[in-house]
C-alpha positions as CSV (number, residue, x, y, z in Angstrom):
1,M,-17.6,-44.1,45.4
2,W,-17.8,-45.6,41.9
3,T,-19.4,-44.2,38.8
4,L,-21.4,-46.6,36.7
5,T,-21.7,-45.7,33.0
6,L,-24.3,-47.4,30.8
7,D,-25.6,-47.0,27.2
8,T,-27.9,-49.4,25.3
9,A,-29.2,-47.1,22.6
10,T,-27.3,-48.9,19.8
11,P,-26.6,-52.5,19.0
12,Y,-23.8,-52.2,21.6
13,L,-24.0,-52.5,25.3
14,A,-21.5,-50.0,26.7
15,L,-20.9,-50.4,30.4
16,G,-18.2,-49.1,32.7
17,L,-17.1,-48.6,36.3
18,F,-14.8,-45.7,37.1
19,R,-13.4,-43.9,40.2
20,E,-11.0,-41.0,40.3
21,G,-10.2,-41.4,36.6
22,E,-9.4,-45.1,36.9
23,G,-11.7,-48.1,36.0
24,L,-12.8,-50.4,33.3
25,G,-15.3,-50.3,30.5
26,R,-16.7,-52.9,28.2
27,V,-18.4,-52.6,24.8
28,V,-20.2,-55.7,23.6
29,R,-22.2,-56.0,20.4
30,L,-25.5,-57.6,21.3
31,G,-28.0,-56.5,18.7
32,R,-31.3,-56.4,20.6
33,R,-30.3,-58.6,23.6
34,H,-29.0,-56.0,26.0
35,E,-31.2,-57.1,28.8
36,E,-29.9,-60.7,28.6
37,A,-26.3,-59.6,29.4
38,L,-26.5,-56.4,31.3
39,F,-26.5,-57.5,34.9
40,D,-24.1,-60.4,34.4
41,L,-21.6,-58.0,32.8
42,L,-22.1,-55.5,35.6
43,D,-21.4,-58.3,38.1
44,E,-18.2,-59.2,36.2
45,L,-17.0,-55.6,36.2
46,L,-17.8,-55.1,39.9
47,A,-15.7,-58.2,40.6
48,E,-12.8,-57.1,38.4
49,V,-12.5,-53.7,40.1
50,G,-13.2,-55.1,43.5
51,A,-16.4,-53.1,44.2
52,R,-19.9,-53.8,45.4
53,R,-23.1,-52.4,44.0
54,E,-23.5,-50.5,47.3
55,E,-20.4,-48.5,46.3
56,I,-22.0,-47.0,43.2
57,G,-22.7,-43.4,44.0
58,T,-23.1,-41.9,40.5
59,L,-24.6,-43.2,37.2
60,V,-24.1,-41.7,33.7
61,L,-26.6,-43.0,31.3
62,G,-26.8,-42.7,27.5
63,E,-30.1,-41.0,26.6
64,G,-30.1,-41.8,22.9
65,P,-31.0,-41.3,20.2
66,G,-31.3,-44.9,19.1
67,S,-33.5,-47.9,19.5
68,Y,-36.6,-47.0,21.4
69,T,-36.4,-50.2,23.5
70,G,-32.7,-50.0,23.8
71,I,-32.8,-46.5,25.3
72,R,-35.5,-47.7,27.8
73,I,-33.3,-50.6,29.0
74,A,-30.4,-48.4,30.0
75,L,-32.7,-45.8,31.6
76,A,-34.9,-48.2,33.5
77,A,-31.9,-50.3,34.7
78,G,-29.8,-47.3,35.5
79,L,-32.5,-45.4,37.3
80,G,-33.4,-48.6,39.2
81,I,-29.8,-49.0,40.4
82,A,-29.7,-45.3,41.3
83,L,-32.9,-45.5,43.3
84,A,-31.7,-48.7,45.1
85,Q,-28.3,-47.2,45.9
86,G,-29.3,-43.7,46.6
87,A,-27.1,-42.6,43.8
88,R,-27.3,-39.6,41.4
89,A,-28.1,-40.2,37.8
90,Y,-26.9,-38.0,34.9
91,G,-27.8,-38.2,31.2
92,V,-25.5,-37.8,28.2
93,N,-26.3,-37.9,24.5
94,S,-25.3,-41.2,23.1
95,L,-24.0,-39.6,19.9
96,L,-21.7,-37.4,21.9
97,A,-20.4,-40.4,23.9
98,A,-19.6,-42.1,20.7
99,A,-17.8,-39.2,19.2
100,W,-15.9,-38.0,22.3
101,P,-12.9,-40.3,22.0
102,F,-12.3,-39.1,18.4
103,L,-12.6,-35.4,19.0
104,E,-9.3,-33.6,19.1
105,E,-8.9,-30.3,21.0
106,G,-9.4,-27.5,18.5
107,G,-9.7,-30.1,15.7
108,P,-12.4,-30.4,13.1
109,P,-16.0,-31.2,14.0
110,L,-17.1,-34.8,13.7
111,T,-20.6,-36.2,12.9
112,P,-21.3,-39.5,14.5
113,L,-24.1,-41.4,12.8
114,F,-26.2,-44.3,14.1
115,T,-28.0,-46.2,11.4
116,A,-31.8,-46.1,11.8
117,R,-34.4,-47.7,9.7
118,N,-35.5,-46.8,6.1
119,R,-32.2,-45.4,5.0
120,L,-32.2,-42.9,7.8
121,Y,-29.5,-42.0,10.3
122,Y,-29.4,-40.3,13.7
123,G,-26.6,-37.8,13.7
124,A,-25.2,-34.7,15.4
125,T,-22.0,-32.7,14.9
126,Y,-19.6,-32.0,17.7
127,A,-16.2,-30.4,18.3
128,R,-14.0,-30.1,21.4
129,R,-13.0,-26.6,22.5
130,E,-11.2,-25.8,25.8
131,G,-11.8,-29.4,26.9
132,R,-15.6,-29.0,26.5
133,P,-18.0,-30.5,24.0
134,V,-19.5,-28.1,21.6
135,E,-22.6,-29.0,19.6
136,A,-22.2,-27.6,16.1
137,A,-25.4,-29.3,14.9
138,P,-28.1,-30.8,17.2
139,P,-29.2,-34.5,17.1
140,R,-31.5,-35.1,14.2
141,K,-32.7,-37.7,11.6
142,L,-30.8,-37.5,8.3
143,R,-31.4,-39.1,5.0
144,A,-28.3,-40.5,3.2
145,E,-28.3,-37.6,0.7
146,E,-28.2,-35.1,3.6
147,L,-25.0,-36.5,5.2
148,P,-22.0,-34.2,5.6
149,Q,-19.2,-34.8,3.1
150,R,-16.5,-35.1,5.8
151,G,-15.9,-36.0,9.4
152,L,-18.4,-38.9,9.5
153,L,-18.2,-41.7,12.1
154,L,-20.6,-44.4,11.0
155,D,-22.1,-46.5,13.9
156,P,-19.4,-46.0,16.5
157,P,-20.4,-47.5,19.8
158,P,-20.9,-45.1,22.7
159,D,-17.8,-45.2,24.8
160,P,-18.0,-46.1,28.6
161,R,-15.0,-43.9,29.5
162,A,-16.4,-41.0,27.4
163,L,-19.7,-41.2,29.4
164,Y,-17.6,-40.9,32.6
165,E,-15.5,-38.0,31.2
166,L,-18.6,-36.2,30.0
167,R,-20.3,-36.3,33.5
168,P,-19.1,-32.7,34.3
169,F,-21.0,-31.4,31.3
170,A,-24.2,-33.5,31.9
171,R,-27.3,-32.4,33.6
172,E,-28.7,-34.3,36.6
173,G,-31.5,-36.5,35.7
174,V,-32.2,-38.2,32.4
175,E,-34.4,-37.3,29.4
176,P,-34.6,-40.0,26.6
177,L,-34.0,-38.6,23.2
178,Y,-36.4,-40.2,20.7
179,L,-36.1,-38.8,17.2
């Protein structure tokens, strides 16, 4: 069975298909046009890995924070696919999925930031300890003057492989994070 990863909370569409640690992911900057490209890109990935939609057994979806409509696109599409395929769906924080590839075991914490409106940012601070994500500061809105002085990642896209790797730490079901 394949695991489908999907995040549309940011201007990026992050989509991946993975099985037993192998697979492919794509990140495409689309602004606010995720719905226009989502299913065509999914069909391309399915063809590239030689899989069918019926073989999707698990979904890992980015829950935000981010664009209200963007979050809803991933969750609606993902939950629709899960329902149609009888697959399990898991939710992962989009900020964590963006930071995960940059977190070094035992290294310093990092704060991924997604630019919001009105000079605000969505941010959280994470570290990696014993192979697990550690939340040093929860997701929150931050003003520019409140930003940490080091360890910032500005507008990194959520990573499709990170969503896959974070599945063991996710809870079953999804809960959108609107800040």
